[in-house]
C-alpha positions as CSV (number, residue, x, y, z in Angstrom):
1,X,-82.9,-63.9,-51.1
2,X,-85.0,-60.7,-50.5
3,X,-85.5,-59.4,-54.1
4,X,-85.9,-55.8,-52.7
5,X,-82.5,-55.6,-51.2
6,X,-81.3,-53.4,-54.0
7,X,-83.6,-50.6,-55.3
8,X,-83.6,-46.9,-55.8
9,X,-81.2,-44.6,-57.6
10,X,-77.6,-46.1,-58.2
11,X,-74.8,-44.3,-59.7
12,X,-72.8,-46.1,-62.3
13,X,-69.6,-44.5,-61.2
14,X,-66.7,-43.0,-63.1
15,X,-63.0,-44.0,-62.3
16,X,-60.9,-41.1,-61.2
17,X,-57.5,-41.0,-62.7
18,X,-54.6,-38.6,-62.2
19,X,-54.3,-35.7,-64.6
20,X,-52.2,-37.6,-67.1
21,X,-54.6,-40.8,-66.8
22,X,-51.7,-43.1,-65.7
23,X,-53.0,-44.0,-62.3
24,X,-56.3,-44.4,-60.4
25,X,-56.7,-41.4,-58.1
26,X,-57.8,-43.0,-54.8
27,X,-58.0,-39.9,-52.8
28,X,-60.6,-38.6,-55.3
29,X,-62.4,-41.9,-55.2
30,X,-62.7,-41.9,-51.5
31,X,-64.0,-38.3,-51.7
32,X,-66.5,-39.3,-54.4
33,X,-68.0,-42.2,-52.4
34,X,-68.4,-40.2,-49.3
35,X,-70.1,-37.2,-51.0
36,X,-72.3,-39.7,-52.9
37,X,-73.5,-41.2,-49.7
38,X,-74.0,-37.8,-48.0
39,X,-76.0,-36.8,-51.0
40,X,-78.4,-39.7,-50.4
41,X,-77.5,-42.0,-53.2
42,X,-79.1,-45.4,-52.7
43,X,-76.2,-47.4,-54.2
44,X,-73.1,-47.4,-56.1
45,X,-71.8,-49.4,-59.2
46,X,-68.1,-49.5,-60.0
47,X,-66.3,-50.9,-63.0
48,X,-69.1,-50.6,-65.4
49,X,-69.0,-49.1,-68.8
50,X,-68.9,-45.5,-67.2
51,X,-66.2,-46.8,-65.0
52,X,-64.0,-47.7,-68.1
53,X,-63.7,-51.3,-66.8
54,X,-61.9,-52.3,-70.1
55,X,-59.2,-49.7,-69.5
56,X,-58.3,-50.7,-66.0
57,X,-55.6,-53.2,-65.0
58,X,-56.1,-56.4,-62.7
59,X,-54.4,-54.6,-59.8
60,X,-56.5,-51.3,-60.3
61,X,-59.6,-53.4,-60.2
62,X,-58.6,-54.7,-56.9
63,X,-57.7,-51.4,-55.6
64,X,-61.0,-49.8,-57.0
65,X,-63.2,-52.5,-55.2
66,X,-61.3,-52.3,-52.0
67,X,-61.5,-48.6,-51.8
68,X,-65.1,-48.3,-52.6
69,X,-66.3,-51.2,-50.2
70,X,-64.1,-49.9,-47.4
71,X,-65.0,-46.3,-47.7
72,X,-68.8,-47.1,-48.1
73,X,-68.5,-49.4,-44.9
74,X,-71.7,-51.0,-45.4
75,X,-73.8,-47.6,-45.5
76,X,-75.1,-48.4,-49.1
77,X,-74.7,-51.3,-51.3
78,X,-71.6,-51.5,-53.6
79,X,-71.9,-53.4,-56.8
80,X,-68.8,-54.3,-58.9
81,X,-68.9,-54.8,-62.7
82,X,-67.2,-58.2,-63.5
83,X,-68.0,-58.4,-67.4
84,X,-65.6,-60.2,-69.7
85,X,-65.6,-62.2,-72.8
86,X,-64.4,-65.4,-71.2
87,X,-66.8,-67.1,-68.7
88,X,-63.8,-68.3,-66.6
89,X,-62.6,-64.8,-66.3
90,X,-66.0,-63.6,-65.2
91,X,-66.0,-66.4,-62.5
92,X,-62.6,-65.3,-61.2
93,X,-63.5,-61.6,-61.2
94,X,-66.8,-62.3,-59.5
95,X,-65.3,-64.5,-56.7
96,X,-62.6,-61.9,-56.3
97,X,-65.1,-59.1,-55.9
98,X,-67.2,-61.1,-53.5
99,X,-63.9,-61.9,-51.4
100,X,-63.3,-58.2,-51.3
101,X,-66.6,-57.4,-49.8
102,X,-68.9,-56.3,-52.7
103,X,-72.6,-56.5,-52.1
104,X,-73.5,-57.5,-55.6
105,X,-72.2,-57.8,-59.2
106,X,-73.3,-56.3,-62.4
107,X,-72.4,-58.5,-65.4
108,X,-72.8,-57.6,-69.2
109,X,-72.9,-60.5,-71.5
110,X,-69.9,-61.7,-73.5
111,X,-69.7,-58.7,-76.0
112,X,-67.6,-60.1,-79.0
113,X,-68.6,-63.5,-79.6
114,X,-72.3,-62.9,-80.1
115,X,-73.4,-65.9,-78.0
116,X,-76.6,-67.8,-78.6
117,X,-79.4,-67.8,-75.9
118,X,-78.2,-71.2,-74.7
119,X,-74.6,-69.9,-74.3
120,X,-75.8,-66.9,-72.6
121,X,-77.8,-68.9,-70.1
122,X,-75.0,-71.2,-69.5
123,X,-72.6,-68.2,-69.1
124,X,-74.7,-66.4,-66.4
125,X,-75.7,-69.9,-64.5
126,X,-72.0,-70.7,-64.3
127,X,-71.3,-67.5,-62.6
128,X,-74.3,-67.4,-60.4
129,X,-73.4,-71.0,-59.3
130,X,-69.8,-69.9,-58.3
131,X,-70.7,-66.9,-56.0
132,X,-73.3,-66.3,-53.3
133,X,-73.9,-62.6,-53.9
134,X,-76.8,-61.3,-56.1
135,X,-76.1,-60.6,-59.8
136,X,-77.5,-57.8,-61.9
137,X,-77.6,-59.0,-65.5
138,X,-76.8,-55.9,-67.7
139,X,-78.5,-55.6,-71.1
140,X,-77.1,-53.0,-73.2
141,X,-77.3,-54.2,-76.8
142,X,-75.8,-51.0,-78.2
143,X,-72.4,-52.0,-76.7
144,X,-72.7,-55.8,-76.2
145,X,-74.2,-56.8,-79.5
146,X,-76.3,-59.0,-77.5
147,X,-80.0,-58.3,-76.7
148,X,-81.6,-60.0,-73.7
149,X,-85.2,-60.1,-74.7
150,X,-87.9,-60.5,-72.1
151,X,-88.4,-64.3,-72.7
152,X,-84.5,-64.9,-72.2
153,X,-84.8,-62.8,-69.0
154,X,-87.6,-65.1,-67.9
155,X,-85.4,-68.1,-68.4
156,X,-82.4,-66.4,-66.6
157,X,-84.7,-65.4,-63.7
158,X,-85.1,-69.1,-62.7
159,X,-81.5,-69.2,-61.8
160,X,-80.7,-68.7,-58.1
161,X,-78.7,-65.5,-57.8
162,X,-79.7,-63.8,-61.1
163,X,-81.9,-61.5,-59.1
164,X,-81.6,-58.2,-60.8
165,X,-81.5,-56.8,-64.2
166,X,-80.4,-53.4,-65.7
167,X,-82.5,-52.8,-68.8
168,X,-80.6,-50.3,-71.0
169,X,-82.6,-49.8,-74.2
170,X,-84.9,-46.9,-75.2
171,X,-87.9,-49.3,-75.1
172,X,-89.1,-48.8,-71.5
173,X,-92.1,-51.0,-72.2
174,X,-89.7,-54.1,-71.9
175,X,-89.7,-53.3,-68.2
176,X,-93.4,-54.0,-68.1
177,X,-93.0,-57.1,-70.1
178,X,-90.1,-58.4,-68.0
179,X,-92.2,-57.9,-64.9
180,X,-95.1,-59.6,-66.3
181,X,-93.0,-62.8,-67.2
182,X,-90.8,-62.8,-64.1
183,X,-93.0,-61.5,-61.3
184,X,-90.9,-61.3,-57.9
185,X,-88.1,-63.6,-59.4
186,X,-86.4,-60.5,-60.9
187,X,-86.0,-57.0,-59.9
188,X,-85.7,-54.6,-62.8
189,X,-83.7,-51.3,-62.9
190,X,-83.9,-48.9,-65.7
191,X,-80.6,-48.1,-67.5
192,X,-81.4,-44.9,-69.6
193,X,-84.7,-43.2,-68.8
194,X,-85.3,-43.0,-65.2
195,X,-88.8,-41.4,-64.7
196,X,-90.1,-43.6,-67.6
197,X,-88.8,-46.7,-66.2
198,X,-90.3,-46.1,-62.7
199,X,-93.6,-45.6,-64.4
200,X,-93.4,-48.9,-66.3
201,X,-92.5,-50.7,-62.9
202,X,-88.7,-50.5,-62.5
203,X,-87.6,-50.6,-58.8
204,X,-84.4,-48.8,-59.5
205,X,-82.4,-46.7,-61.9
206,X,-78.8,-47.2,-62.8
207,X,-77.9,-43.7,-63.9
208,X,-74.8,-41.8,-65.3
209,X,-76.4,-38.5,-64.2
210,X,-76.1,-39.7,-60.7
211,X,-72.4,-39.0,-60.9
212,X,-73.0,-35.4,-60.7
213,X,-76.7,-35.1,-59.3
214,X,-77.1,-38.0,-56.7
215,X,-79.4,-36.1,-54.7
216,X,-81.8,-35.2,-57.3
217,X,-81.9,-38.6,-58.9
218,X,-82.4,-40.3,-55.6
219,X,-85.2,-37.8,-54.9
220,X,-86.9,-38.8,-58.2
221,X,-87.1,-42.4,-57.0
222,X,-88.3,-41.4,-53.4
223,X,-91.1,-39.2,-55.0
224,X,-92.2,-42.1,-57.2
225,X,-92.2,-44.4,-54.4
226,X,-94.3,-42.0,-52.4
227,X,-96.7,-41.8,-55.5
228,X,-95.8,-38.0,-55.9
229,X,-95.7,-38.6,-59.6
230,X,-96.2,-35.0,-60.5
231,X,-93.5,-33.8,-58.3
232,X,-91.1,-36.4,-59.7
233,X,-91.8,-35.5,-63.2
234,X,-91.0,-31.8,-62.6
235,X,-87.7,-32.7,-61.0
236,X,-86.8,-35.1,-63.8
237,X,-87.6,-32.5,-66.6
238,X,-85.6,-29.9,-64.7
239,X,-82.4,-32.1,-64.6
240,X,-83.0,-33.4,-68.1
241,X,-80.2,-31.2,-69.6
242,X,-77.7,-32.9,-67.3
243,X,-79.0,-36.4,-68.2
244,X,-78.8,-35.6,-71.9
245,X,-75.3,-34.3,-71.7
246,X,-74.0,-37.5,-70.4
247,X,-76.1,-39.6,-72.7
248,X,-74.5,-41.1,-75.9
249,X,-70.9,-41.2,-77.0
250,X,-69.6,-38.7,-74.4
251,X,-71.1,-40.5,-71.4
252,X,-67.5,-41.0,-69.9
253,X,-66.0,-37.7,-71.2
254,X,-69.1,-35.6,-70.4
255,X,-69.3,-36.9,-67.0
256,X,-65.6,-36.4,-66.1
257,X,-65.8,-32.9,-67.7
258,X,-68.7,-32.0,-65.4
259,X,-67.1,-33.4,-62.4
260,X,-63.7,-31.6,-62.9
261,X,-65.6,-28.4,-63.5
262,X,-67.3,-29.0,-60.3
263,X,-64.0,-29.3,-58.3
264,X,-63.7,-33.0,-58.0
265,X,-60.4,-33.9,-59.8
266,X,-61.2,-37.2,-61.8
267,X,-58.8,-36.8,-64.7
268,X,-59.5,-37.5,-68.4
269,X,-60.9,-40.7,-69.9
270,X,-58.4,-43.3,-71.0
271,X,-57.7,-43.9,-74.6
272,X,-59.2,-44.7,-76.9
273,X,-61.8,-42.4,-75.4
274,X,-60.8,-38.7,-75.5
275,X,-61.9,-35.8,-73.6
276,X,-64.8,-33.8,-74.7
277,X,-64.1,-31.2,-77.5
278,X,-63.8,-27.6,-76.5
279,X,-67.5,-26.8,-77.4
280,X,-68.8,-29.4,-75.1
281,X,-66.4,-28.5,-72.4
282,X,-67.8,-25.0,-72.7
283,X,-71.3,-26.4,-72.4
284,X,-70.2,-28.3,-69.4
285,X,-69.1,-25.1,-67.7
286,X,-72.6,-23.6,-68.6
287,X,-74.3,-26.5,-67.1
288,X,-72.4,-26.4,-63.9
289,X,-73.1,-22.7,-63.5
290,X,-76.8,-23.1,-64.5
291,X,-77.4,-25.9,-61.8
292,X,-75.1,-24.4,-59.3
293,X,-73.1,-27.7,-59.1
294,X,-69.9,-27.9,-56.9
295,X,-68.0,-30.4,-55.1
296,X,-67.2,-29.5,-51.5
297,X,-63.4,-29.1,-51.0
298,X,-63.6,-30.4,-47.5
299,X,-64.2,-34.0,-48.9
300,X,-60.8,-33.8,-50.5
301,X,-59.1,-32.7,-47.2
């Protein structure tokens, strides 16, 4: 397995819904994928936290995966989130995503049972043994109640198929430590702070902000790869207001408010999430105007 198969800026994608949130808006989903590709994004990840995976039905998961894979048509990697509390369900969802053409999987650990390290290892190894596409292990202790520390990641990296990691904590020095422990057995993506993660040795960035600024987030990676660090830093700081707006509790609602304002109808978040309050919607409109953000209408034709 070529561990550099996935690298760069990946958007952890929203799921577009109709105005009342009752159905997936597949027309907007296709338009979104085509626009992201044309903007130069390096990869897309669907049905993660930002994609409201816990608020989608079994049929919708299939439809979202099929639409994303077929629209991308092999131009960029498509990863699918298959996290669940039950290992058997993760295996089922992962095999299903593979059969539908996904290029890889992103899997958060069981998030209610607070598993032990041995249980985490058995969980991920069971899934990895059941599929032949690579897995990105997703560490987000703020939401999963499980923290995949560097020594545990070194153990998981020994499992064939557990080739990637999304490290979503504020401690970017973990990326350094994971790289030192795992070497070329694991490719690490930052999950929050993009530029800082690259400096610590990340090969990619799974970004919420890429939903609305894919060209810029991809450019940051390209600049770092070309060792143009000062230019990358300047661009990162310039778009930081967008990154900060979609960080924290409003990462879904905030992203959707920006995209709706830009002209891509993605609907509201599904309950229990709520749309952003009026003051944040006003700020979203200010940011869209400030950065000149717009979604070209021709993609929706």
